[in-house]
N, C-alpha and C positions, 0 to 999 in steps of 0.2 A: 504494500500500500504506500502510495506517495501522497504527501500532504503539502498543499501550497499555502495560500494566505488564510488567515483566521481573523474573525471579527466578533466582537461582543455586540449583543443586542441591547437596546434601551431597557433599563430596568434590571440588567444583569447584576446580581449580587456577588458574582464570583463564586468561589468555593465556600459554601455555607453549610449550615447544619443539615439541610436537606440533601446534600450531595451523597450522604451515606444512606439516609432514609431507613425504613424498617429493614430488619435483617432478611437475608435471603434474596435470590435473584429475581423474585417477582414482587418485591416491595415497591409500592406505587411511586414513592418519592425518590427512589434510587435513580441516578442519572445514567443514561446510555446515549450513544450517538445513533441517530437515525440517518442512514445513508440513502439519500434520495437521488435517483438516476433518471426519473421520468419528468412528468410535469411539475413535481414538487421541487425540482431544481430552482424554480422561480418562487421567491419568497412570498409574493402576493397569492400564489396558488396554495402554498402551504398554509397561509393564514386562514383560508377557507376551512381547512381541517381543524385548525386550532380554535378559531373564534366562531366558526360557522359562516355560511354564505355560499354564493355561486360564483365560480371563476368565469372570467371573460371567455366567451366562446364555448363554455360548457353547458350541459343540459341537465345538471343536477345541483340541488341545493343541499349543503352538508350541515348537519346539526352542530358540529364542533366538538371539542374535547371537554371533559369535566374540568380540567385545569386549562384555562384559556390564555395563560401567560405565554409570551414569546419564548423561543429557545434561549438558553443562556449564551450560546456561542454558535457560530457555524464556521466550517472550514471547507475549502475546495480540496477534494481528494481524488485519487485515481486508484481504482481497484483492478485486480486481474480479472479478466473475463470479457464478456461482450454484451452489448445491448441488441435486442432483436424485437421485432414487432409481430404480434400474433393476436389471435382471438378477435373479439369485436368489443370495442369500448362503448358502453351505454352513455358515457359522458361526452365523448368527443366524436364518436363515429369512427370507423376505420379501426386499424389495429392499435392495441395498447403496447406500451414498452415493457419488456421483461429483461431480467438479468440472468445470464448463464455463467456462473463462476468457473465452469470446467472447460470452456472454450478459450483457446489462446487469444489474447488481445488485451486491450485496456478500456476500462469503463470510467469516464469522468463522472463524478458524483458530487453532491454537496451534503456534508455531514452536519446535522443539527444536534446540538446537545439538549436533550429533553429528558423528562422523567419517564420511568417505565410506564406510568399511567398514561402519559401523553402518547408515547409510542404505541401502546396497546389500543388507544382510542383512534389514532391515525390508521392503524392496521385494520381495525374493525370497520371503519368507514370505507377503506379500500375493498374490504370483503363484502360490502353492502350489508353490514350488520349495524345494529345500534351500539354506540359506544357505552362503556360503563363497567367493564370487567377487565382486570389486569391479566395479561398473558403470563403463563408459566414458561419462563425462558430457560429452564433447567437443561432440557435436552439440547436446545440450540447452542447454549454456552458450552456444554460438555462435548458435543460431537460436531459442532460447526454447522449443523443443519437440523431442522425439525419440520416434518410435514404435518401440519395441523388439519389438513383436509384437501380435497381435490380442487378447490377453487383457485381462481386466477392469481391471488396474492396470498395464498394460505401456506406457503413454504417459507419458513424463516431461515435466514442465512446469517451466521456470525462470521464476519469478514475480518476479524482481528480486534485489536484493542488500540486505543489512542488516549494518551494522557490518563491512563488508569481506568478508563471506561470502555465497555464493549461497544463495538461498532456493528450495528445490526441493520438488516434490510429484509425485504420480502419479495417473493417472485412466484412464478408458476411452477408446479412440480415437474412438468414434463421436460423442461429444458429445450434448447434449440433443436436437438435431434428429433424430438417428438412433437414439435410445435406445428400448428396449422398457421403458417405465416399469412399475414394480412397487412397491406400497406397502411400507414397512418394517414390521418386526415390533415388538411392544411392548418386548421386551428391548433391541433395538437403539436404539429411541427413548430408553429410560431411560439407556443408556450415553452417547448423544450429549448428552442434556440434562445429565447429571452433568458431562460434560466442559466444556460451555458455562458452567455455573455455576462450576466450579472455575477455569477459565482466564479467563473474561470477567466473572465476578461476576453473571451473569444470574439473575433470579428464575425460579421454575418457570413462572409465567405467561408471561414473555417467551420462554422456551424453547419452551413449547407453541405460542404464536402463530407463532414462526419455523418450527418443524419442520412444523406442520400446513399451512403455506403453500407448502412446497417441492414442485416438480413430482414426481409419483409418489406423494406423500403427500396432496396436495390432492385433494379429492373422495372420499377413502377415510378419512382422519382429519380431524377438526376439532379446534380448540384445546381444547374442553372434554373430548373423549375422551383427547387426549394428556395433559392435566392430570390426568385420573383415573388414567391409567397411572402418572404420576409420584407419585400419592398426595397431590397438593397441595404437595409439597415435594421436596427432593432430598437423597439420602443421600450425602454426600461423605466 
């Protein structure tokens, strides 16, 4: 895992009493890194999961987390593996983004420092469930992966540790080899590109080259078409 810049969010209290939280890996106040590699690369999109709301270009309104505070910090990171587009997104139309850690490559992501309770509620909303219960992270932390169910984001991945906190994300269970690839929609690509620019400082051209080359998008989108969708620039 490679880590680039880091920033604190307004209201960040630094390392405080709730950093440890209740004992055990599922204590709701314990801090973990949520590694976002899809639309939640964009902070405004993640805010819909935290505070509730509907993202620009999306078709769903989210209830938000029990704890609506912003993340303590976020960092730009790169994980081993690849992004691919598959299934059908009820929010954006077209394929959703998924992470396969077993395929050679690099995955740019944005890691947000949140509580276990917030991570659990974000995951619940991704799984089209109501937030309100903490996930048991024991198996994911012990074995690197835990399949909670067959759903699109019901496989937890423990991708390492950063500054003493586990770095976690979620993806589909089948991986790239078993995926029904599906090209992403233009609104989804715009949101991903905005997130990459915001977190990693990428240009519109670099975003377009990257997104057009991902499995599921390749062969349906080319870099020039993605760049046209972005309007030659990114609105942050």
